[in-house]
C-alpha positions as CSV (number, residue, x, y, z in Angstrom):
1,M,220.2,30.3,266.3
2,W,217.9,28.0,264.4
3,F,218.8,26.5,261.1
4,F,216.0,25.4,258.8
5,A,216.6,22.7,256.2
6,R,215.6,23.6,252.6
7,D,212.8,21.5,251.1
8,P,214.3,20.2,247.8
9,V,210.8,19.5,246.4
10,R,209.7,23.0,247.0
11,D,212.8,24.5,245.4
12,F,212.5,22.1,242.4
13,P,212.2,24.3,239.2
14,F,209.3,22.2,238.0
15,E,205.8,21.7,239.4
16,L,203.2,19.0,238.9
17,S,200.0,19.8,237.2
18,P,196.8,19.7,239.4
19,D,195.3,17.3,236.8
20,P,195.1,13.7,237.8
21,P,198.1,11.4,236.9
22,E,198.2,10.0,233.5
23,G,199.3,6.7,234.8
24,G,202.4,5.3,233.3
25,P,204.1,2.0,232.6
26,P,203.2,-0.9,235.0
27,G,205.8,-0.7,237.8
28,P,206.9,1.8,240.3
29,W,206.4,5.0,238.3
30,V,203.4,7.3,238.1
31,L,203.3,9.8,235.2
32,H,202.2,13.4,235.8
33,R,201.9,16.4,233.6
34,G,204.0,19.3,234.7
35,R,205.5,22.6,233.7
36,K,208.7,24.6,234.1
37,K,208.1,27.3,236.7
38,A,210.2,29.9,234.9
39,T,208.8,29.6,231.4
40,G,205.6,27.6,231.8
41,S,206.7,25.2,229.1
42,P,205.0,21.7,229.4
43,V,207.0,18.7,230.6
44,S,206.3,15.2,231.8
45,I,207.3,14.2,235.4
46,F,207.7,10.5,236.4
47,V,207.3,10.2,240.2
48,Y,208.3,7.4,242.4
49,D,207.5,7.5,246.1
50,V,209.8,5.5,248.3
51,K,207.9,3.0,250.4
52,P,209.3,1.1,253.5
53,G,210.1,-2.5,252.8
54,A,210.3,-2.0,249.0
55,D,214.1,-1.9,248.7
56,E,214.2,-4.0,245.5
57,Q,211.7,-1.9,243.8
58,T,213.5,1.3,244.9
59,Q,216.8,-0.1,243.4
60,V,215.0,-0.7,240.1
61,A,213.7,2.9,240.1
62,K,217.1,4.3,240.8
63,A,218.7,2.2,238.1
64,A,216.1,3.5,235.6
65,F,216.8,7.1,236.8
66,K,220.5,6.6,236.1
67,R,219.9,4.9,232.7
68,L,217.6,7.6,231.4
69,K,220.1,10.3,232.5
70,T,223.0,8.8,230.7
71,L,221.4,7.5,227.5
72,R,221.0,10.1,224.8
73,H,219.3,9.2,221.5
74,P,216.6,10.9,219.3
75,N,214.3,7.8,219.8
76,I,214.7,7.4,223.5
77,L,212.8,9.5,226.0
78,A,214.7,12.8,226.5
79,Y,215.8,13.5,230.1
80,I,215.6,17.1,231.2
81,D,216.1,17.2,235.0
82,G,215.7,15.0,238.1
83,L,215.3,15.1,241.8
84,E,216.4,12.3,244.2
85,T,215.6,12.4,247.9
86,D,215.0,9.9,250.7
87,K,211.3,10.1,250.1
88,C,210.8,10.3,246.3
89,L,212.4,10.3,242.9
90,H,211.3,12.8,240.2
91,V,212.4,12.4,236.6
92,V,211.5,15.3,234.3
93,T,211.3,14.5,230.5
94,E,210.0,16.1,227.4
95,A,206.2,16.4,227.3
96,V,204.8,13.0,226.2
97,T,201.7,10.9,226.2
98,P,201.7,7.1,226.8
99,L,201.2,5.3,223.5
100,G,198.1,3.4,224.6
101,M,196.4,6.7,225.5
102,Y,197.6,8.3,222.3
103,L,196.2,5.5,220.1
104,K,192.9,5.7,222.0
105,E,192.6,9.4,221.4
106,R,193.4,9.2,217.8
107,A,191.0,6.3,217.3
108,E,188.2,8.5,218.5
109,A,189.3,11.2,216.0
110,G,189.5,8.8,213.1
111,G,192.5,6.6,213.8
112,L,196.2,6.7,212.8
113,K,197.3,6.4,209.2
114,E,199.6,3.6,208.2
115,L,202.2,6.3,207.4
116,E,202.3,7.4,211.0
117,L,202.4,3.9,212.3
118,S,205.2,2.9,210.0
119,W,207.3,5.8,211.2
120,G,206.5,5.2,214.8
121,L,207.6,1.6,214.7
122,H,210.6,2.6,212.7
123,Q,211.7,4.9,215.6
124,I,211.2,2.1,218.2
125,V,213.2,-0.4,216.2
126,K,215.9,2.2,215.6
127,A,216.1,2.8,219.4
128,L,216.4,-1.0,219.9
129,S,219.2,-1.2,217.4
130,F,221.1,1.6,219.2
131,L,220.8,-0.2,222.5
132,V,221.7,-3.7,221.3
133,N,224.3,-2.9,218.6
134,D,225.9,0.3,220.0
135,C,225.5,-0.1,223.7
136,S,225.2,-3.9,224.2
137,L,222.2,-3.4,226.4
138,I,219.0,-5.4,226.6
139,H,215.9,-3.4,227.1
140,N,213.9,-6.3,228.6
141,N,210.7,-4.3,228.7
142,I,209.4,-3.7,225.2
143,C,205.7,-3.3,225.3
144,M,202.9,-0.7,224.7
145,A,203.4,0.8,228.2
146,A,207.1,1.5,227.5
147,V,206.5,3.7,224.4
148,F,205.5,7.4,224.6
149,V,204.5,9.9,222.0
150,D,205.6,13.6,222.0
151,R,203.6,16.5,220.6
152,A,205.1,16.1,217.1
153,G,203.8,12.5,217.0
154,E,207.3,11.1,217.4
155,W,207.5,7.7,219.3
156,K,210.0,7.5,222.2
157,L,211.2,4.4,224.0
158,G,211.1,4.6,227.7
159,G,210.5,2.0,230.5
160,L,214.2,1.5,231.2
161,D,213.5,0.0,234.6
162,Y,214.6,-3.6,233.8
163,M,217.5,-3.0,231.4
164,Y,220.7,-5.0,231.8
165,S,224.0,-5.5,230.0
166,A,224.1,-8.0,227.2
167,Q,227.7,-8.8,228.2
168,G,226.7,-10.2,231.6
169,N,229.1,-7.9,233.6
170,G,226.2,-6.4,235.5
171,G,224.5,-9.5,236.5
172,G,221.4,-11.1,235.0
173,P,218.1,-9.5,234.2
174,P,216.3,-8.0,237.2
175,R,213.2,-9.6,238.4
176,K,210.0,-7.8,237.3
177,G,207.4,-9.2,239.6
178,V,204.7,-7.5,237.5
179,P,202.3,-10.0,235.7
180,E,201.3,-7.4,233.1
181,L,204.9,-7.2,231.9
182,E,205.8,-10.9,232.2
183,Q,203.2,-11.8,229.5
184,Y,205.5,-10.3,226.9
185,D,208.4,-12.6,227.8
186,P,209.4,-15.0,225.0
187,P,208.6,-18.7,225.4
188,E,212.2,-19.8,225.7
189,L,212.5,-17.9,229.0
190,A,210.0,-20.3,230.5
191,D,212.6,-23.1,230.0
192,G,214.4,-22.9,233.3
193,S,217.4,-24.9,232.0
194,G,218.4,-22.0,229.8
195,R,219.5,-24.4,227.0
196,A,217.7,-22.5,224.3
197,V,220.3,-21.1,221.8
198,R,219.5,-17.5,221.1
199,E,221.0,-14.2,220.2
200,K,221.3,-11.3,222.6
201,W,218.5,-9.5,220.9
202,S,216.1,-12.5,220.5
203,A,214.0,-11.7,223.6
204,D,213.6,-8.0,222.7
205,M,212.6,-8.8,219.1
206,W,209.9,-11.2,220.4
207,R,208.6,-8.4,222.6
208,L,208.7,-6.1,219.5
209,G,206.4,-8.5,217.7
210,C,204.0,-8.3,220.7
211,L,204.1,-4.5,220.4
212,I,203.4,-4.6,216.7
213,W,200.4,-6.9,217.3
214,E,199.0,-4.5,220.0
215,V,199.4,-1.4,217.8
216,F,197.2,-2.9,215.1
217,N,194.9,-5.1,217.1
218,G,194.6,-3.7,220.7
219,P,195.8,-5.2,224.0
220,L,197.3,-8.6,223.8
221,P,195.0,-11.1,225.7
222,R,197.4,-14.0,225.7
223,A,200.5,-15.2,223.9
224,A,198.6,-17.6,221.7
225,A,196.9,-14.6,220.0
226,L,200.1,-13.8,218.3
227,R,199.6,-16.6,215.8
228,N,196.8,-14.6,214.1
229,P,198.2,-11.4,212.5
230,G,194.7,-9.8,212.6
231,K,194.9,-6.2,211.2
232,I,198.6,-6.1,210.6
233,P,199.3,-4.9,207.0
234,K,200.2,-7.5,204.5
235,S,203.5,-5.9,203.7
236,L,204.5,-6.2,207.4
237,V,203.2,-9.7,208.1
238,P,206.2,-11.7,206.8
239,H,208.6,-9.7,208.9
240,Y,206.3,-9.9,211.9
241,C,206.2,-13.7,211.6
242,E,210.0,-13.7,211.9
243,L,209.8,-11.8,215.2
244,V,207.3,-14.2,216.9
245,G,208.8,-17.4,215.5
246,A,209.4,-20.2,218.0
247,N,213.1,-20.4,217.1
248,P,214.9,-17.5,218.8
249,K,218.0,-18.1,216.7
250,V,216.2,-16.9,213.5
251,R,214.8,-13.7,214.9
252,P,216.4,-10.8,213.0
253,N,218.8,-8.2,214.4
254,P,216.9,-4.8,214.8
255,A,219.1,-3.3,212.1
256,R,218.3,-6.1,209.6
257,F,214.6,-5.9,210.5
258,L,214.7,-2.2,209.5
259,Q,216.5,-3.0,206.3
260,N,214.0,-5.6,205.4
261,C,211.0,-3.3,206.0
262,R,212.7,-0.5,204.0
263,A,213.1,-2.7,200.9
264,P,211.0,-1.8,197.9
265,G,207.3,-2.5,198.6
266,G,208.1,-2.8,202.3
267,F,205.9,-1.4,205.1
268,M,208.4,1.3,206.0
269,N,209.2,2.3,202.4
270,N,207.1,5.4,201.9
271,R,207.4,9.2,201.5
272,F,206.7,9.9,205.1
273,V,209.5,7.8,206.4
274,E,211.9,9.2,203.8
275,T,211.0,12.7,204.8
276,N,211.6,12.1,208.4
277,L,215.0,10.4,207.7
278,F,216.0,13.4,205.6
279,L,215.0,15.8,208.3
280,E,217.1,13.8,210.8
281,E,220.2,14.3,208.7
282,I,219.4,17.7,207.1
283,Q,222.3,19.5,208.8
284,I,224.8,17.4,206.8
285,K,223.0,17.5,203.5
286,E,224.4,19.4,200.5
287,P,222.6,22.6,199.5
288,A,221.4,21.2,196.3
289,E,219.8,18.2,198.1
290,K,218.1,20.6,200.5
291,Q,216.7,22.7,197.6
292,K,215.3,19.6,195.9
293,F,213.8,18.3,199.2
294,F,212.0,21.6,200.0
295,Q,210.7,21.8,196.4
296,E,209.1,18.4,196.7
297,L,208.0,18.7,200.3
298,S,204.9,20.8,199.7
299,K,203.4,18.1,197.5
300,S,203.4,15.6,200.4
301,L,202.4,17.9,203.3
302,D,198.7,17.3,202.6
303,S,199.0,13.7,203.5
304,F,201.2,14.2,206.5
305,P,199.8,14.5,210.1
306,E,199.1,18.0,211.3
307,D,201.2,17.6,214.5
308,F,204.1,16.4,212.5
309,C,203.9,19.4,210.2
310,R,203.6,21.9,213.1
311,H,206.3,20.6,215.4
312,R,208.7,18.7,213.1
313,V,208.6,20.3,209.7
314,L,208.0,23.9,210.6
315,P,211.1,24.3,212.9
316,Q,213.3,22.8,210.1
317,L,211.8,25.2,207.5
318,L,212.5,28.2,209.8
319,T,216.0,27.0,210.5
320,A,216.7,26.4,206.8
321,F,215.6,30.0,206.0
322,E,217.4,31.6,208.9
323,F,220.7,29.7,208.7
324,G,220.7,27.6,205.6
325,N,220.2,30.2,202.8
326,A,217.3,28.1,201.5
327,G,215.7,31.2,200.0
328,A,212.3,31.2,198.2
329,V,212.1,27.5,198.0
330,V,210.9,27.2,201.6
331,L,207.9,29.6,201.1
332,T,205.4,27.2,199.6
333,P,205.8,24.5,202.4
334,L,206.1,27.2,205.0
335,F,202.7,28.8,204.2
336,K,201.2,25.3,203.8
337,V,202.3,24.4,207.3
338,G,201.1,27.8,208.6
339,K,197.5,26.8,207.9
340,F,197.8,24.4,210.9
341,L,198.8,27.2,213.3
342,N,196.5,29.4,215.4
343,A,196.7,33.2,215.2
344,E,199.2,33.5,218.1
345,E,201.5,30.8,216.8
346,Y,201.4,32.4,213.4
347,Q,202.4,35.8,214.8
348,Q,205.3,34.3,216.7
349,K,206.7,31.9,214.2
350,I,205.7,32.9,210.6
351,I,205.3,36.7,210.6
352,P,208.9,37.6,211.6
353,V,210.1,35.5,208.8
354,V,207.7,37.0,206.3
355,V,208.7,40.6,207.3
356,K,212.4,39.7,206.8
357,M,211.7,38.0,203.5
358,F,210.1,41.2,202.1
359,S,213.4,43.1,202.5
360,S,215.2,40.5,200.4
361,T,216.5,41.5,196.9
362,D,215.8,37.9,195.6
363,R,213.2,38.3,192.9
364,A,212.0,34.7,193.1
365,M,211.3,35.2,196.8
366,R,209.5,38.5,196.4
367,I,207.2,37.3,193.6
368,R,206.4,34.1,195.7
369,L,205.6,36.3,198.7
370,L,203.3,38.5,196.6
371,Q,201.6,35.5,195.0
372,Q,200.9,33.9,198.4
373,M,200.1,37.0,200.3
374,E,196.5,35.9,200.8
375,Q,197.6,33.2,203.1
376,F,199.2,35.5,205.7
377,I,197.8,39.0,205.2
378,Q,195.2,38.5,207.9
379,Y,198.0,38.1,210.5
380,L,199.7,41.4,209.6
381,D,198.8,44.4,211.6
382,E,198.7,47.9,210.1
383,P,201.9,49.3,211.6
384,T,203.8,46.3,210.3
385,V,202.3,46.7,206.8
386,N,203.0,50.5,206.6
387,T,206.5,50.6,208.1
388,Q,208.1,47.3,207.3
389,I,206.3,45.8,204.2
390,F,204.8,48.4,202.0
391,P,208.1,50.4,201.6
392,H,209.7,47.2,200.1
393,V,206.6,46.2,198.1
394,V,206.4,49.5,196.2
395,H,209.8,48.9,194.6
396,G,208.0,46.2,192.6
397,F,206.1,48.9,190.7
398,L,209.4,50.1,189.2
399,D,210.8,46.6,188.5
400,T,212.0,45.8,185.0
401,N,210.4,42.4,185.3
402,P,206.7,42.6,184.1
403,A,205.7,39.6,186.2
404,I,206.8,41.4,189.4
405,R,205.1,44.6,188.4
406,E,201.8,42.8,187.7
407,Q,202.0,40.8,190.9
408,T,202.7,44.0,192.9
409,V,199.6,45.6,191.5
410,K,197.5,42.6,192.4
411,S,198.8,42.5,195.9
412,M,197.4,45.9,196.5
413,L,193.9,44.4,196.7
414,L,195.0,42.8,200.0
415,L,197.2,45.6,201.3
416,A,194.9,48.5,200.6
417,P,192.6,48.0,203.7
418,K,195.7,48.2,206.0
419,L,197.5,51.2,204.4
420,N,197.5,54.5,206.1
421,E,196.4,57.8,204.5
422,A,199.7,58.8,203.0
423,N,200.6,55.4,201.6
424,L,197.2,54.7,200.1
425,N,196.1,58.1,198.8
426,V,199.4,59.6,197.9
427,E,202.2,57.0,197.3
428,L,200.0,54.2,195.8
429,M,198.1,56.6,193.5
430,K,201.3,58.0,192.2
431,H,202.5,54.5,191.1
432,F,199.1,53.6,189.7
433,A,199.1,56.7,187.6
434,R,202.5,55.9,186.2
435,L,201.6,52.3,185.4
436,Q,198.3,53.0,183.8
437,A,199.7,55.8,181.6
438,K,203.2,54.5,180.7
439,D,203.6,50.7,181.3
440,E,204.4,49.0,178.1
441,Q,202.4,45.8,179.0
442,G,198.7,46.0,178.2
443,P,197.7,43.4,180.9
444,I,199.5,45.4,183.6
445,R,197.7,48.6,182.6
446,C,194.4,46.6,182.6
447,N,195.1,45.1,186.1
448,T,196.0,48.6,187.4
449,T,192.5,49.8,186.4
450,V,190.9,46.7,187.8
451,C,192.7,47.1,191.1
452,L,191.8,50.7,191.3
453,G,188.2,49.9,190.9
454,K,188.3,47.3,193.6
455,I,190.1,49.5,196.2
456,G,188.2,52.7,195.3
457,S,186.0,52.5,198.4
458,Y,189.1,52.6,200.6
459,L,190.3,55.9,199.2
460,S,189.5,59.2,200.9
461,A,186.5,61.2,199.5
462,N,188.8,63.8,198.1
463,T,191.1,61.3,196.4
464,R,188.1,59.4,194.9
465,H,186.7,62.6,193.4
466,R,190.1,63.5,192.0
467,V,191.2,60.1,190.8
468,L,188.5,57.7,189.8
469,T,186.7,59.4,186.9
470,S,190.0,60.5,185.3
471,A,191.6,57.1,185.7
472,F,188.7,55.1,184.3
473,S,188.3,57.7,181.4
474,R,191.9,57.1,180.5
475,A,191.4,53.4,180.6
476,T,188.6,53.6,178.1
477,K,191.0,55.1,175.5
478,D,193.7,52.4,176.0
479,P,194.6,50.5,172.8
480,F,194.4,47.2,174.8
481,A,190.8,46.1,174.6
482,P,190.6,44.4,178.1
483,S,191.8,47.7,179.6
484,R,188.9,49.5,178.0
485,V,186.6,46.8,179.4
486,A,188.2,47.3,182.8
487,G,187.6,51.1,182.6
488,V,183.9,50.5,181.9
489,L,183.5,48.0,184.7
490,G,185.4,50.3,187.0
491,F,182.8,53.0,186.4
492,A,180.0,50.6,187.0
493,A,181.6,48.9,190.1
494,T,182.1,52.3,191.8
495,H,178.8,53.9,190.6
496,N,177.8,54.8,194.2
497,L,180.9,57.0,194.6
498,Y,179.9,59.6,191.9
499,S,177.5,62.5,192.2
500,M,174.6,62.7,189.8
501,N,176.1,65.7,188.2
502,D,179.4,63.8,187.5
503,C,177.4,60.9,186.1
504,A,175.6,63.1,183.6
505,H,178.4,65.4,182.6
506,K,181.6,63.4,182.9
507,I,180.8,59.6,182.9
508,L,178.0,59.1,180.4
509,P,179.7,61.1,177.6
510,V,182.7,58.8,178.0
511,L,180.6,55.7,178.0
512,C,178.6,56.8,175.0
513,G,181.8,57.1,173.0
514,L,182.5,53.5,173.7
515,T,179.3,52.4,172.0
516,M,181.2,52.8,168.8
517,D,184.3,50.8,170.0
518,P,185.8,48.3,167.5
519,E,185.4,45.5,170.1
520,K,182.0,44.1,170.7
521,S,182.8,43.1,174.3
522,V,183.6,46.8,175.0
523,R,180.4,47.9,173.4
524,D,178.4,45.4,175.4
525,Q,179.8,46.5,178.7
526,A,179.4,50.1,177.8
527,F,175.7,49.6,177.1
528,K,175.2,47.8,180.4
529,A,176.9,50.6,182.3
530,I,175.0,53.3,180.4
531,R,171.7,51.7,181.3
532,S,172.8,51.5,184.9
533,F,173.7,55.2,185.2
534,L,170.6,56.2,183.2
535,S,168.3,54.3,185.6
536,K,169.8,56.2,188.5
537,L,169.4,59.5,186.8
538,E,165.9,58.7,185.8
539,S,164.9,57.7,189.4
540,V,166.3,60.9,190.7
541,S,164.5,62.9,188.0
542,E,161.2,61.2,188.9
543,D,161.7,61.8,192.6
544,P,164.3,64.5,193.5
545,T,164.0,63.6,197.2
546,Q,166.1,60.5,196.4
547,L,169.2,62.5,195.6
548,A,170.5,62.6,199.1
549,E,170.1,58.8,199.5
550,V,171.7,58.1,196.1
551,E,174.7,60.3,196.8
552,K,175.2,59.2,200.4
553,D,178.5,57.5,199.7
554,V,180.0,60.2,197.5
555,H,181.4,62.3,200.4
556,A,181.5,59.5,202.9
557,A,184.8,58.4,204.5
558,S,186.5,55.3,203.2
559,S,184.5,52.1,204.0
560,P,185.5,48.5,203.5
561,G,181.8,47.6,203.2
562,M,181.6,49.5,199.9
563,G,184.6,47.6,198.6
564,G,182.7,44.3,198.9
565,A,179.9,45.6,196.7
566,A,182.3,46.8,194.1
567,A,184.2,43.5,194.1
568,S,181.1,41.4,193.4
569,W,179.5,43.7,190.7
570,A,180.7,41.7,187.7
571,G,183.2,39.1,189.0
572,W,186.2,41.0,187.5
573,A,188.7,39.9,190.1
574,V,192.4,40.3,189.2
575,T,193.2,36.7,190.1
576,G,193.8,34.5,187.2
577,V,195.2,37.1,184.9
578,S,198.9,36.5,185.7
579,S,199.1,33.9,183.0
580,L,197.8,36.5,180.6
581,T,200.8,38.7,181.4
582,S,203.4,36.0,181.2
583,K,202.1,34.6,177.9
584,L,201.8,38.1,176.4
585,I,205.3,39.0,177.5
586,R,206.8,35.9,175.9
587,A,204.9,36.5,172.7
588,H,205.4,40.2,172.5
589,P,208.3,41.4,174.8
590,T,208.4,44.9,173.4
591,A,204.7,45.7,173.0
592,A,204.0,49.4,173.9
593,P,200.7,51.1,174.5
594,A,201.2,53.6,171.7
595,E,201.2,50.9,169.1
596,P,197.9,50.7,167.2
597,N,197.7,46.9,167.4
598,I,194.1,45.7,167.8
599,P,193.8,42.8,170.2
600,Q,191.5,39.9,169.7
601,R,188.1,40.0,171.2
602,P,188.3,39.0,174.9
603,T,185.8,36.8,176.8
604,P,182.5,38.8,176.9
605,E,181.9,38.0,180.6
606,G,184.3,40.6,181.8
607,L,188.1,40.5,182.0
608,P,189.7,37.8,179.9
609,A,191.0,34.6,181.5
610,L,193.3,33.6,178.6
611,A,196.0,35.6,177.0
612,P,194.8,37.4,173.9
613,T,197.1,37.3,170.8
614,L,198.0,40.7,169.5
615,V,197.7,41.0,165.7
616,P,199.3,43.5,163.3
617,A,197.6,46.7,162.8
618,T,195.3,46.9,159.8
619,S,194.5,49.9,157.6
620,T,191.4,51.9,158.6
621,T,188.5,51.7,156.1
622,S,185.1,53.2,155.9
623,G,183.6,49.9,157.0
624,H,185.4,50.0,160.4
625,W,183.8,51.3,163.6
626,E,186.9,53.5,164.3
627,T,186.6,57.2,163.5
628,Q,189.1,60.0,163.1
629,E,188.1,61.4,166.4
630,E,189.2,58.3,168.3
631,S,192.7,58.5,166.7
632,T,192.9,62.1,167.9
633,D,191.9,61.1,171.4
634,T,194.7,58.5,171.5
635,A,197.3,61.0,170.3
636,E,196.3,63.5,172.9
637,D,196.4,60.9,175.7
638,S,199.9,59.9,174.8
639,S,201.1,63.5,174.9
640,A,199.6,64.0,178.3
641,A,201.0,60.9,179.9
642,D,204.0,62.6,181.5
643,R,201.7,64.8,183.6
644,W,200.5,61.7,185.5
645,D,203.8,61.4,187.3
646,D,202.7,64.5,189.3
647,E,199.5,62.8,190.3
648,D,197.5,65.2,188.1
649,W,194.6,62.8,187.9
650,G,192.1,65.6,187.5
651,S,193.7,67.0,184.4
652,L,192.2,64.2,182.4
653,E,188.7,65.6,183.0
654,Q,189.5,68.8,181.2
655,E,191.3,66.8,178.4
656,A,188.3,64.6,177.9
657,E,186.0,67.6,177.7
658,S,188.2,69.5,175.3
659,V,188.5,66.5,173.0
660,L,184.7,65.9,173.1
661,A,184.0,69.6,172.4
662,Q,185.9,69.3,169.1
663,Q,183.6,66.5,167.9
664,E,180.7,67.3,165.6
665,D,177.2,67.6,166.8
666,W,174.3,65.1,166.2
667,S,173.2,67.2,163.2
668,T,175.1,68.8,160.3
669,G,173.6,72.2,160.9
670,G,176.6,73.7,162.8
671,Q,174.8,73.7,166.1
672,A,176.6,75.6,168.8
673,S,175.1,74.0,171.8
674,R,177.0,71.2,173.6
675,G,175.3,70.8,176.9
676,G,171.6,70.4,176.3
677,Q,169.4,67.3,176.1
678,L,166.6,66.3,173.7
679,R,163.1,67.1,174.8
680,P,161.0,64.0,175.4
681,D,158.3,65.2,172.9
682,S,160.9,65.4,170.1
683,W,161.3,61.6,170.1
684,G,157.7,60.7,169.6
685,D,157.3,57.2,168.2
686,D,160.3,57.5,165.9
687,N,163.5,55.5,166.2
688,W,166.9,56.1,164.8
689,E,165.9,54.6,161.5
690,G,162.9,57.0,161.4
691,L,165.1,60.0,161.8
692,E,167.3,58.8,159.0
693,T,164.2,58.1,156.8
694,E,163.0,61.7,157.5
695,S,166.3,63.0,156.3
696,R,166.3,60.8,153.2
697,Q,162.7,62.0,152.4
698,G,163.9,65.5,152.0
699,K,162.3,67.1,155.2
700,A,165.5,69.0,155.8
701,E,163.7,72.3,156.1
702,L,161.4,71.2,158.9
703,A,164.3,69.5,160.7
704,R,166.3,72.8,160.6
705,K,163.4,74.7,162.1
706,K,163.0,72.3,164.9
707,R,166.8,72.3,165.6
708,E,166.9,76.1,165.6
709,E,164.0,76.2,168.2
710,R,165.7,73.6,170.3
711,R,169.0,75.4,170.1
712,R,167.5,78.6,171.5
713,E,166.0,76.7,174.4
714,M,169.3,75.0,175.2
715,E,171.3,78.2,175.0
716,A,169.0,79.7,177.7
717,K,169.5,76.7,179.9
718,R,173.3,76.8,179.3
719,A,173.4,80.4,180.4
720,E,171.7,79.6,183.7
721,K,174.2,76.7,184.3
722,K,177.1,78.9,183.5
723,A,176.1,81.5,186.1
724,A,175.9,78.7,188.7
725,K,179.0,76.6,188.2
726,G,180.6,77.4,184.9
727,P,180.3,75.9,181.5
728,M,180.3,72.2,180.8
729,K,180.5,70.8,177.3
730,L,179.5,67.4,176.3
731,G,180.6,65.9,173.0
732,T,178.2,64.0,170.7
733,R,178.7,62.0,167.6
734,K,177.4,62.7,164.2
735,L,174.9,60.2,162.7
736,D,176.1,58.5,159.5
């Protein structure tokens, strides 16, 4: 029977990358990129090939292997696995890049900031302090080649090949035999007598000074260059000079060096270092300290390195939410860091947290989620929105807090394109009907109308026909002036969704009534919309073949493209109105839509950006634009509000027609017709003033004859219409 020996290298759970080696510190090791076979996660693999006759070098490599395996510190290269055979040594560590290569890559991209350098040097000095003060070990190899950088930008101390005990029980320092490393030795080591009085850390602190010089100035050409600080920051120069002083006795202990650099005004006294130090100890911090830290963190993230935010801050934010009960305070920095992630990373790390947050009953968290939805909505797929997010969001429509109700309405702009048929055309419309008819806050009713106008193109054709005209008609009768403006703009922004028949018989009568509104901004928008609809009607009248083209969107399926046109019609986005609601609520917490308060005139350019101040109602006089018919309309709307809970959007059409039918005709002659239009030849060259002048000049008899003739013609037309599709009455106003 044959027995085959297993190849340990082949069975090693890690494999080297086919890319060329990245080099490594001067000495026996060669650094390769690698990955774990089971998961594909990246690692770094230091490889040493045993050569015949190199026993001393092999012993150095084996000692480094042992040291790296036994030393555990956040600032020392993290050991993962290893392989030792007669032919080679493999040491697997976290994925890192040599500092020299890292600085070169960053220099090509714009260079490292002093914040990053200050934290990197802080980590190396802290690792030295651990070795000297806690382990009584001398590193004996501090240089650029012994420092590595992980994917988060954290500096790690490696190069443990020539380490020895400071107590002398393991013999003296091993011989290096590498000229590139010997140039970093302090001058006192050149004194063979060994009479120089020094501390155990003196040599490593000299080498630290060489490292600092190289970080800011590039490779060290010779020891004499240390006398010129070069580009070393002024705040660091005094402490650097202590490191490279000729007297080894005065070189500071690593712990004292850190203390000096962290003093007020010191090189390592900045927000970036403080943030990192807090993150290192976050598990033992008090909840109040964590809350304060996360609240202030988002202000600093813009100045922090991208890699640090992705790989250092983000895991802590996720952990704080998952296990630390940090709550809504982590949302702002979480979404800020999320900007640095690609789509796949965002789906894996952020979206599960967002979905879980929406199920929270914490109001602060829910309103922050709604406010910042724009930052993550693009990463949510439709099944997730409809099954896991929308069912929780709709509770906001019924919340007693007005700010949450308003923010829920505004969030529908982003959610609507991802909602399914039932959620969008049934569930959402039910809540919109209730808010527009019953909500006590005028700005919320206004925003509901605005939002409906902007998502109208996403609704089904049947829902659009049943909902839009009725909803915007109701808005034009709202006592809150911006709501009336929103109703007019809603008609105009969705003008392509109405048939010409609806424009003439349902929309224009409503808009014409607003030309007598007490607020000039409402009247101005009404006139604009009227001109827009009239031009369409006129173009179809001139060329009836255009009717199919003009009405092509009326029965079309929902289309995101139409939404873009509606959104840009008059710049009436919902954003920016939240302050209006909050200010209004604080000033008038019990304001109800039925109250006859008249708001101040809003900004004429569309929806107001500032909160209007409600003023007490004033008595109606003959000089006011308000009429008795408008008061009647308001009363009837209030009585019909309950029927909106059943989604009876279409009922408003009949209500509007019945109210308009009760109004008086253009003349005082008791004319019965309500559906006709003036013949072009009846206008002549006269204007409204001319008509009033005729009346004042006593030509009543002639006017009555003309009206009687016109009435007969209109009655005939009305009979024809009735036979085709039923009667339709349009109200008019009486001239003063």
